[in-house]
C-alpha positions in Angstrom: 14.9 -19.1 -40.1 18.3 -17.8 -39.0 20.5 -17.9 -35.9 22.2 -15.5 -33.6 24.6 -18.2 -32.6 27.1 -16.2 -34.6 28.4 -13.6 -32.2 28.9 -11.0 -34.9 25.1 -11.0 -35.5 24.3 -9.7 -32.0 25.0 -6.1 -32.8 22.5 -6.2 -35.7 20.0 -8.0 -33.5 20.2 -5.3 -30.8 20.0 -2.5 -33.4 16.8 -4.0 -34.8 15.5 -4.6 -31.3 16.0 -1.0 -30.3 14.3 0.2 -33.5 11.3 -2.0 -33.0 10.6 -1.3 -29.3 10.7 2.5 -30.0 7.0 2.1 -30.8 6.2 0.7 -27.4 6.1 2.2 -24.0 8.9 1.2 -21.7 7.8 -1.1 -18.8 6.8 1.1 -15.8 9.6 -0.1 -13.6 12.3 0.6 -16.3 10.8 4.0 -17.0 10.7 4.9 -13.2 14.3 3.6 -12.7 15.5 5.7 -15.6 13.9 8.8 -14.0 14.5 8.2 -10.3 18.0 6.7 -10.1 17.3 6.3 -6.4 18.5 2.8 -5.2 15.9 2.5 -2.4 12.8 3.3 -4.5 14.1 1.1 -7.3 14.6 -1.7 -4.9 11.2 -1.4 -3.3 9.4 -1.0 -6.6 11.1 -4.0 -8.0 9.9 -6.1 -5.0 6.4 -4.7 -5.6 6.5 -5.7 -9.3 7.0 -9.4 -8.7 3.9 -11.3 -9.9 2.2 -7.9 -10.5 1.1 -6.0 -13.6 2.9 -2.8 -14.5 -0.1 -0.5 -13.9 -0.7 -1.9 -10.4 3.0 -1.7 -9.6 3.1 2.0 -10.6 0.1 3.0 -8.7 1.2 1.1 -5.5 4.7 2.5 -5.7 3.4 6.1 -6.0 1.0 5.6 -3.1 3.7 4.1 -0.9 6.5 6.6 -1.7 4.0 9.5 -1.0 4.1 8.1 2.6 7.7 7.1 2.8 10.5 7.2 0.3 13.5 6.4 2.6 14.3 3.5 4.9 14.2 5.9 7.9 10.6 7.0 7.1 9.5 3.5 6.0 10.3 1.8 9.3 8.0 4.3 11.0 5.0 3.0 9.0 3.0 0.0 10.4 2.9 -3.1 8.3 -0.8 -2.5 8.0 -0.3 0.9 6.6 2.2 -0.4 4.1 -0.3 -3.1 3.1 -3.0 -0.6 2.5 -0.8 1.6 0.4 0.4 -1.3 -1.9 -2.8 -3.2 -2.3 -3.7 -4.9 -4.7 -0.1 -6.0 -5.7 0.4 -9.7 -5.6 1.2 -11.1 -2.2 0.8 -7.6 -0.7 0.7 -8.8 2.9 4.1 -10.7 2.5 5.6 -7.8 0.6 4.6 -5.2 3.2 6.4 -7.1 5.9 9.4 -7.6 3.6 9.6 -3.9 2.9 9.6 -3.0 6.5 12.2 -5.7 7.3 14.5 -4.5 4.5 14.2 -0.9 5.6 15.1 -1.9 9.2 18.1 -4.0 7.9 19.3 -1.1 5.8 19.3 1.2 8.8 20.9 -1.4 11.2 23.6 -2.8 8.9 24.2 -0.3 6.1 23.7 3.2 7.6 20.4 3.6 5.8 22.0 3.2 2.4 21.3 0.5 -0.2 24.4 -1.6 -0.9 25.8 -1.4 -4.4 27.1 -4.9 -4.6 25.0 -7.9 -5.8 26.3 -10.2 -3.0 25.3 -7.7 -0.3 21.9 -7.1 -1.9 21.2 -10.8 -1.9 21.5 -10.8 1.9 18.4 -8.6 2.1 15.2 -10.5 2.8 13.2 -11.2 -0.4 15.9 -9.9 -2.8 16.8 -12.3 -5.6 19.3 -11.9 -8.5 16.8 -10.1 -10.8 16.1 -7.4 -8.2 19.8 -7.1 -7.2 20.9 -6.7 -10.8 18.2 -4.1 -11.5 19.3 -2.1 -8.4 23.0 -2.0 -9.4 22.3 -1.2 -13.0 19.6 1.4 -12.6 20.4 2.7 -9.1 24.2 2.7 -9.3 24.9 2.6 -13.1 27.1 -0.5 -12.6 27.3 -3.4 -14.9 24.8 -6.2 -14.3 22.3 -8.2 -16.3 18.7 -8.2 -15.0 17.0 -11.4 -16.1 13.3 -11.8 -15.9 11.0 -14.3 -17.7 11.1 -12.3 -20.9 14.9 -12.1 -21.1 15.2 -15.9 -20.2 12.5 -16.9 -22.8 13.6 -14.7 -25.7 17.3 -15.2 -25.6 16.7 -19.0 -25.5 14.1 -18.7 -28.3 16.6 -16.9 -30.5 19.0 -19.7 -29.9 21.6 -17.3 -28.5 21.9 -19.3 -25.3 20.6 -22.6 -24.1 19.6 -22.5 -20.4 16.9 -23.9 -18.1 16.6 -21.1 -15.5 16.8 -17.3 -15.3 19.9 -17.6 -13.1 21.6 -19.8 -15.7 20.6 -17.3 -18.3 22.2 -14.4 -16.4 25.5 -16.2 -16.2 25.3 -17.4 -19.8 24.7 -13.8 -21.0 27.5 -12.5 -18.8 29.8 -14.9 -20.6 28.6 -14.1 -24.1 26.7 -10.8 -24.4 28.9 -7.8 -25.1 29.1 -5.7 -21.9 27.9 -2.6 -23.6 24.4 -4.2 -23.8 24.2 -5.6 -20.2 22.4 -2.6 -18.6 19.8 -2.2 -21.3 18.9 -5.8 -22.3 16.2 -6.2 -19.7 14.3 -3.1 -20.6 14.5 -3.9 -24.3 13.4 -7.5 -24.0 10.6 -6.8 -21.6 9.0 -4.3 -24.0 9.7 -6.7 -26.9 8.3 -9.7 -25.0 5.1 -7.9 -23.9 4.3 -6.7 -27.4 5.9 -9.0 -30.0 7.7 -12.0 -28.7 5.0 -13.2 -26.4 5.1 -16.4 -24.4 2.5 -18.2 -26.5 1.9 -17.6 -30.2 4.5 -14.8 -30.7 3.9 -12.3 -33.5 6.6 -13.5 -35.7 5.1 -11.9 -38.8 5.6 -8.5 -37.2 9.1 -9.2 -35.8 12.0 -7.3 -37.2 14.4 -10.0 -35.8 12.6 -12.9 -37.6 15.5 -13.8 -39.9 17.9 -14.2 -36.9 15.6 -16.2 -34.7 15.7 -20.0 -34.5 12.2 -20.1 -32.9 13.3 -22.6 -30.3 10.2 -24.3 -28.7 7.8 -22.1 -30.7 4.9 -24.4 -31.6 2.6 -21.7 -32.9 3.2 -18.2 -34.1 1.2 -15.4 -35.8 
């Protein structure tokens, strides 16, 4: 059992992480964001992905953007039509209304453009820090750290940080993680978390990072 508390270990940990996740498909949202680079579709897809599986998010996003891929076109759709396009994503009725509200706000306050600052993005209905960070990193190629449950769980499991919430994790990583890894850490750890470092009974016997991980709060592993 090792530790990544030593800052000089993080480069090796990231190198091993990149090598291991090459065998896995990128999460749909990460793959789409790398291809699209459109802040609006990244923003909407991220909202759709909350509490929803990758496959469902991808299908719903494609159906919705076939109807409207800009705020100007989105506001012309009825909430009911948006609901029908995005079903069965989690909380699709709430998300449909949020998507229409955000599109209207972008037109009214931002000239139809998605803002490129986290604090401005957080003013949009339904947008939290995870979504805001994803939009600025993937949509605008600016520095941010997108923290979801995988990033929060795994970096704490390593022993790299010690935090209680994803928001605390974001700021702890901003203070410690080298900036060169900020934009990519989410995509790497989502793929790693879905396939190796699972929430319960992680596959430690298959993990290339095993010697660096303190296995914090791991009661059972395989």
